[in-house]
C-alpha positions as CSV (number, residue, x, y, z in Angstrom):
1,X,8.1,21.9,-17.1
2,X,4.8,22.7,-15.3
3,X,5.0,23.9,-11.7
4,X,1.9,21.7,-10.9
5,X,3.9,18.5,-11.3
6,X,5.0,16.9,-8.0
7,X,8.7,17.0,-7.4
8,X,10.4,14.0,-5.9
9,X,12.4,16.2,-3.5
10,X,9.2,17.8,-2.2
11,X,7.6,14.5,-1.1
12,X,7.2,13.5,2.5
13,X,9.5,10.8,3.9
14,X,6.7,8.2,4.5
15,X,4.2,7.1,1.8
16,X,1.3,4.8,2.4
17,X,-0.1,3.8,-0.9
18,X,-3.1,1.6,-1.5
19,X,-3.5,-0.3,-4.7
20,X,-6.5,-2.0,-6.3
21,X,-9.8,-1.5,-8.1
22,X,-12.7,-1.0,-5.8
23,X,-15.1,-2.1,-8.6
24,X,-13.6,-5.6,-8.6
25,X,-14.4,-7.2,-5.3
26,X,-11.5,-7.9,-3.0
27,X,-9.1,-6.4,-5.5
28,X,-10.0,-3.0,-4.0
29,X,-8.9,-3.9,-0.4
30,X,-5.7,-1.7,-0.6
31,X,-7.7,1.4,-1.6
32,X,-10.3,0.6,1.1
33,X,-7.6,0.2,3.8
34,X,-6.0,3.6,3.1
35,X,-9.5,5.2,3.0
36,X,-10.3,3.8,6.4
37,X,-6.8,4.9,7.7
38,X,-7.5,8.5,6.6
39,X,-11.0,8.5,8.3
40,X,-9.8,7.1,11.6
41,X,-6.4,8.7,12.1
42,X,-4.7,12.1,12.1
43,X,-1.4,11.3,10.6
44,X,1.9,13.2,11.2
45,X,2.9,15.7,8.6
46,X,5.7,13.4,7.4
47,X,3.2,10.8,6.3
48,X,1.5,11.0,2.9
49,X,-1.4,8.6,2.0
50,X,-2.4,8.0,-1.6
51,X,-4.8,5.9,-3.6
52,X,-2.5,4.2,-6.1
53,X,-5.3,2.8,-8.2
54,X,-4.2,-0.2,-10.3
55,X,-0.9,1.3,-11.6
56,X,2.2,1.2,-9.4
57,X,4.3,2.2,-12.4
58,X,2.2,5.3,-12.7
59,X,3.1,6.2,-9.1
60,X,6.8,5.7,-9.6
61,X,7.7,9.3,-8.8
62,X,5.6,9.3,-5.7
63,X,7.3,6.1,-4.4
64,X,10.9,7.2,-5.2
65,X,13.3,8.1,-2.4
66,X,11.1,7.5,0.5
67,X,12.5,6.7,4.0
68,X,9.5,4.3,4.3
69,X,7.1,3.0,1.6
70,X,4.1,1.0,2.8
71,X,2.3,-0.6,-0.2
72,X,-1.1,-2.0,0.7
73,X,-2.7,-4.5,-1.7
74,X,-4.4,-7.8,-2.2
75,X,-1.6,-10.5,-1.8
76,X,-2.1,-13.8,-3.7
77,X,-0.8,-16.8,-1.7
78,X,-2.0,-20.2,-0.6
79,X,-3.9,-19.1,2.5
80,X,-7.6,-18.5,3.2
81,X,-9.3,-15.3,2.0
82,X,-8.8,-12.5,4.6
83,X,-5.5,-13.8,5.9
84,X,-3.3,-10.8,6.8
85,X,0.1,-10.7,5.0
86,X,3.2,-8.6,5.9
87,X,6.3,-8.6,3.8
88,X,9.2,-6.5,4.8
89,X,13.0,-6.3,5.0
90,X,15.9,-4.5,3.5
91,X,14.8,-5.5,0.0
92,X,11.6,-7.2,-1.2
93,X,12.7,-8.9,-4.4
94,X,11.9,-6.8,-7.5
95,X,10.8,-10.0,-9.3
96,X,8.7,-12.6,-7.5
97,X,8.8,-16.3,-8.3
98,X,5.0,-16.3,-8.7
99,X,2.4,-13.6,-8.8
100,X,2.2,-11.9,-5.4
101,X,-0.6,-9.5,-6.2
102,X,-3.1,-8.9,-9.0
103,X,-0.9,-5.8,-9.8
104,X,2.3,-7.8,-9.5
105,X,3.7,-7.2,-13.0
106,X,3.5,-3.4,-12.6
107,X,4.6,-3.5,-8.9
108,X,7.6,-5.8,-9.7
109,X,8.6,-3.6,-12.6
110,X,8.3,-0.5,-10.5
111,X,10.5,-2.0,-7.7
112,X,13.0,-3.0,-10.3
113,X,13.1,0.5,-11.8
114,X,13.4,2.1,-8.3
115,X,16.3,-0.3,-7.6
116,X,18.2,0.3,-10.8
117,X,17.7,4.1,-10.7
118,X,18.9,4.4,-7.2
119,X,15.5,5.6,-6.0
120,X,14.5,2.6,-4.0
121,X,13.0,3.5,-0.6
122,X,15.1,3.0,2.5
123,X,12.5,0.7,3.9
124,X,9.6,-1.1,2.1
125,X,6.7,-3.0,3.6
126,X,4.0,-4.7,1.6
127,X,0.9,-5.1,3.8
128,X,-2.4,-6.7,2.7
129,X,-4.7,-9.6,2.8
130,X,-5.4,-12.7,0.7
131,X,-8.3,-11.8,-1.6
132,X,-11.3,-14.0,-2.1
133,X,-13.4,-13.1,-5.1
134,X,-12.2,-10.6,-7.6
135,X,-15.3,-10.0,-9.6
136,X,-16.5,-6.9,-11.4
137,X,-19.3,-5.1,-9.7
138,X,-18.9,-6.7,-6.3
139,X,-17.7,-5.0,-3.1
140,X,-15.3,-6.5,-0.5
141,X,-16.0,-10.0,0.6
142,X,-16.9,-10.9,4.2
143,X,-13.5,-12.4,5.0
144,X,-11.7,-9.2,3.9
145,X,-14.3,-6.9,5.7
146,X,-13.9,-8.9,8.9
147,X,-10.1,-8.2,8.9
148,X,-10.0,-4.6,7.6
149,X,-9.6,-3.2,11.1
150,X,-6.6,-5.5,11.7
151,X,-5.1,-4.5,8.3
152,X,-5.4,-0.8,9.2
153,X,-3.8,-1.5,12.6
154,X,-0.9,-3.1,10.8
155,X,-0.4,0.1,8.7
156,X,-0.5,2.2,11.9
157,X,2.0,-0.1,13.6
158,X,4.3,0.1,10.6
159,X,4.1,4.0,10.8
160,X,4.8,3.8,14.5
161,X,7.9,1.7,14.0
162,X,9.3,4.6,12.0
163,X,9.1,6.8,15.0
164,X,5.9,8.6,14.0
165,X,2.6,8.6,16.0
166,X,-0.7,8.6,14.2
167,X,-3.5,9.9,16.5
168,X,-6.8,8.1,16.5
169,X,-9.7,10.4,15.7
170,X,-12.6,10.2,18.2
171,X,-16.2,10.6,17.3
172,X,-18.1,13.4,19.0
């Protein structure tokens, strides 16, 4: 086994992971949010921030055994584009009645695998926004851009609820 491979036991207790494809409009909002988070905050050593791309199953090892997992993604529901969404609780169902995210199949499978293997995080929150257009070659839509600061604030609040304090970076 390569020593370059990440080990589950070496991971930090809190993971913020953004999912999405930045080349497909609002689908990239999770990745955009974690990018903004990194630029605006100095995070405690216990917090790890990752770009999960479009494959939550590919990030299984990184999501396993966390004290807090914050997944950030576009969340499909019957609300206007840009509406903020927060799902949390002791367990978010491993299988949803209808698609929750453009990456729902992989995310639902990953949650189910984490559950059955005993690697489910102690706490899980799904934060995001309702996407507008998900078209190849387009950037984020105006509704999502308008609420990006609020989404990043939700992520920070979630980290703070775990007893950790991100520090805003100031411009010189």
